[in-house]
C-alpha positions in Angstrom: 35.6 112.8 123.0 37.1 115.0 125.8 37.8 111.7 127.7 39.6 110.1 124.9 41.8 112.8 124.2 43.1 113.2 127.9 43.6 109.6 127.9 45.9 109.4 124.8 47.6 112.6 126.5 48.1 110.8 129.4 49.3 107.7 127.2 51.8 110.2 125.5 53.3 111.5 128.5 53.7 108.2 130.1 55.3 106.9 127.0 58.0 110.0 127.0 58.7 109.5 130.3 59.1 106.2 130.0 61.6 106.5 126.7 63.2 109.0 129.1 63.9 107.1 132.2 65.2 104.1 129.7 67.8 106.9 128.2 69.0 107.9 131.5 69.2 104.3 132.6 72.1 103.5 130.5 74.0 101.6 131.0 72.0 99.5 133.4 74.4 96.6 132.7 78.1 95.6 131.9 79.4 96.6 128.6 81.4 94.4 126.5 84.4 96.2 124.7 86.1 93.8 122.0 89.6 94.2 121.3 90.3 93.2 117.8 94.1 92.2 118.5 96.0 89.5 121.0 96.1 89.7 124.6 99.7 91.9 125.5 99.3 94.1 122.4 99.2 97.8 122.6 95.7 97.9 121.7 95.1 95.5 124.2 97.0 97.2 126.8 95.6 100.9 126.1 92.0 99.3 125.6 92.0 97.7 129.2 93.4 100.7 130.7 90.6 103.0 129.0 88.0 100.6 130.1 88.8 100.6 133.7 88.6 104.3 133.5 85.3 104.6 131.4 83.6 102.3 133.6 84.2 104.6 136.6 82.7 107.4 134.5 79.6 105.1 133.6 79.2 103.3 136.7 79.1 99.9 135.3 82.1 97.4 134.4 83.5 97.3 130.8 84.2 93.6 130.1 86.9 93.5 127.5 87.0 90.6 125.2 90.2 89.6 122.9 88.9 88.7 119.2 92.3 88.7 117.3 92.5 87.7 113.7 92.8 88.9 109.8 94.4 92.1 111.2 91.8 93.0 113.1 88.7 92.1 110.9 87.2 89.3 112.9 87.0 91.5 115.9 85.5 94.6 114.2 82.8 92.2 112.2 81.7 91.0 115.5 80.9 94.8 116.7 79.6 95.8 113.4 76.7 93.1 113.4 75.9 93.5 117.2 73.0 94.8 118.5 73.0 98.8 118.5 72.3 99.5 121.6 75.6 100.7 123.4 76.4 97.3 125.2 78.8 96.2 122.4 81.8 98.3 121.3 84.9 98.4 119.6 88.3 99.7 120.5 89.5 100.1 116.8 92.7 101.2 115.3 94.0 102.2 111.9 93.8 98.6 110.9 90.1 98.3 111.7 88.5 101.5 110.5 90.8 102.9 108.0 93.4 100.3 106.4 91.2 97.2 105.9 89.1 98.5 103.3 92.2 98.7 101.1 93.9 95.4 102.5 91.2 92.9 101.9 89.6 92.5 98.7 86.3 92.3 100.4 84.9 92.6 103.7 82.1 91.1 105.5 81.1 94.7 106.6 80.9 97.9 105.0 83.8 99.9 106.8 82.1 103.2 105.6 78.8 102.8 107.0 79.0 100.1 109.8 80.2 101.8 112.7 78.9 104.8 114.5 82.3 106.7 115.8 82.4 107.4 119.9 85.7 108.9 120.2 89.6 109.2 119.4 91.8 107.6 122.2 95.3 108.2 121.1 98.4 107.5 118.8 101.4 106.1 118.9 104.6 105.9 116.8 106.4 102.6 115.6 110.1 101.7 115.9 111.9 99.8 113.5 113.7 97.0 115.2 116.1 94.2 114.1 117.4 91.3 115.5 120.9 91.6 117.7 122.5 89.3 115.0 121.6 91.4 112.2 125.1 93.4 111.1 123.4 96.6 110.6 124.0 99.1 113.4 121.7 101.8 111.5 118.8 102.1 109.3 121.1 103.4 106.3 123.4 99.7 106.8 119.9 97.8 106.8 118.8 99.1 103.4 122.4 98.4 102.3 122.2 95.0 103.5 118.7 94.2 101.8 119.7 95.6 98.7 122.8 93.6 98.5 120.3 90.4 98.9 116.9 91.2 97.8 114.6 89.2 99.3 116.7 87.9 101.9 115.8 90.2 104.5 112.7 89.0 106.7 110.1 91.1 108.5 107.4 90.2 111.1 103.9 91.7 110.9 100.8 91.2 113.2 98.8 94.2 112.2 98.4 96.6 109.7 100.5 99.3 111.0 103.3 96.8 110.9 102.7 95.9 107.5 102.5 99.0 105.9 105.0 100.7 107.7 107.8 98.0 106.6 106.2 98.3 103.0 106.3 101.8 102.8 109.9 101.9 104.1 110.8 99.4 101.5 109.4 101.0 99.0 110.5 104.4 99.5 114.1 103.1 100.3 114.2 101.0 96.9 114.5 97.3 98.9 112.6 94.1 98.7 112.0 92.1 102.0 109.8 88.8 102.7 107.0 89.4 104.9 106.6 86.6 107.6 102.8 87.2 109.4 102.0 86.6 112.8 99.0 86.4 114.7 99.9 88.7 117.5 102.6 91.3 118.2 104.3 89.7 121.2 104.4 86.4 118.8 106.2 88.5 116.3 108.7 90.1 119.0 109.6 86.5 120.2 110.9 85.1 117.1 112.5 88.7 116.6 114.5 88.0 119.6 115.2 84.5 118.7 116.2 85.5 115.3 113.2 83.7 113.4 112.8 86.9 111.5 115.3 90.0 111.0 113.3 93.0 111.5 109.9 94.2 113.2 108.5 97.5 112.9 106.2 97.8 115.9 104.5 100.0 118.6 106.6 101.5 121.5 104.6 99.0 124.0 105.9 95.9 122.2 109.6 97.4 121.5 110.5 99.4 123.8 111.0 96.9 126.8 113.0 94.8 124.5 115.3 97.5 123.3 115.8 98.8 127.0 116.6 95.2 128.1 119.1 94.8 125.2 117.2 92.0 123.9 117.1 93.8 120.1 118.3 96.8 118.6 116.1 100.0 117.4 117.0 101.6 114.2 114.3 104.6 113.6 111.3 105.8 114.8 108.2 106.2 112.1 107.2 109.7 113.5 108.5 112.8 112.0 110.2 113.8 115.4 112.2 112.1 117.7 110.3 110.6 120.6 111.4 111.6 124.2 110.8 107.9 125.3 113.8 106.8 123.1 115.6 110.4 122.2 118.8 108.6 120.8 116.9 106.9 118.2 116.6 108.7 114.8 113.6 109.1 112.8 113.4 107.2 109.6 113.4 110.7 107.6 116.7 111.7 109.4 117.9 108.1 109.2 117.6 107.9 105.2 117.5 111.4 104.4 113.9 111.3 103.5 111.2 113.9 104.2 107.9 112.4 103.6 107.8 108.9 105.5 105.4 109.0 108.7 103.3 106.0 110.1 101.4 106.4 113.2 99.1 103.7 114.8 95.9 105.0 116.6 93.1 104.0 119.1 89.7 105.1 118.8 86.3 103.6 120.3 83.4 102.8 117.8 79.7 101.3 118.1 77.5 99.6 115.5 76.1 101.9 113.2 72.3 102.9 114.7 73.3 103.1 118.2 71.3 106.1 119.6 72.8 109.2 119.7 72.3 110.0 123.6 74.3 106.4 124.1 77.2 107.6 122.0 77.4 110.9 123.8 77.6 109.0 126.9 80.7 107.0 125.9 82.1 109.8 124.2 82.4 111.6 127.6 83.5 108.6 129.4 86.2 108.0 126.7 87.4 111.9 126.8 87.4 111.5 130.5 89.7 108.6 130.4 92.2 110.2 127.8 92.4 112.9 130.0 93.2 111.4 133.0 96.5 111.6 134.8 96.7 108.2 135.1 96.6 106.7 131.8 98.7 109.7 130.3 101.4 108.9 132.8 101.0 104.9 132.3 101.4 105.0 128.5 103.6 108.1 128.2 106.6 105.3 127.9 104.9 103.9 124.9 105.0 107.6 123.0 101.0 107.0 123.4 99.4 110.7 122.8 95.9 111.5 123.4 93.7 114.0 121.7 89.8 113.9 123.1 87.4 115.2 120.8 83.6 114.4 119.6 82.1 111.8 117.6 82.2 114.2 114.5 85.7 114.9 115.4 86.3 110.9 114.6 84.3 110.6 111.8 86.1 113.3 110.0 89.5 111.6 110.8 88.5 108.2 109.9 87.5 109.5 106.4 91.1 111.3 106.1 92.7 108.4 107.7 91.4 106.1 105.2 92.4 107.9 102.1 95.9 108.5 103.7 96.1 104.3 104.5 94.8 103.9 100.8 97.7 105.8 99.4 100.3 104.4 101.7 99.3 100.6 100.9 98.9 101.8 97.2 102.5 103.1 97.4 104.0 99.9 99.4 102.9 97.4 96.7 100.7 95.7 99.0 98.3 93.8 97.1 94.8 93.1 98.7 94.3 89.6 99.9 
């Protein structure tokens, strides 16, 4: 009996050692990070920069895969249904992890329980921009134009942030605009420049180069304070005499629900190291990108608050679930 107990003890110790070795080995192969938006989008640019820095911390390559569609739903769904082993993660946004629940009549996954929060990456404001041929030189003039011809003004959108920012603006300003949906921000920008649409509210990565190149006109930023990147462009609140308008896009990393806590913690450390790197901060300073490192628990709380915030914004903008 003593021999049997000794054998069992040795077996248990071996099993624990094996389990510990497995945990320490993560990651032992390349990690796939899904970006749920098109190449060239802000999510793609920021995601790829974070992936490169996280790879340095983790000692393994992170391969970025673009899977755009349905405001990020296709990419998010792929991660929600992936094996929860830390080898498939999502570079999500307010679209995928806050607003989709209110934008869609049904989702192929439960947005509230399908993901394990890893870490917050950062946020960017948007800029309300117009085609150069639009006669309005200010946001106030643009609103007057829209009021004079209800439904005549068209706006592009390729993400939840873009759709809701324009919808909330229309609601608060008392105007009607016609939405023209696009599969990607760069495609929408091409049509804005070409005059196929009149207005586009999009992130700095897509808008600032075109504004500075003189190809489009920036009317207002969607944050509550002016951005040092484009200090001459007023906020929506300043431009229209409002005080409650704010629409910020953000980025965060998630894993499938059920991913082991020790794996989540390693990924969180890598996300925070990337966010705190001068390389990334300097690279995206021109995009108005603001980092805010934190714990998985911090991101979990933020996701709950943001889901409620976006639900209200979508309701206020009178956007019907699809």
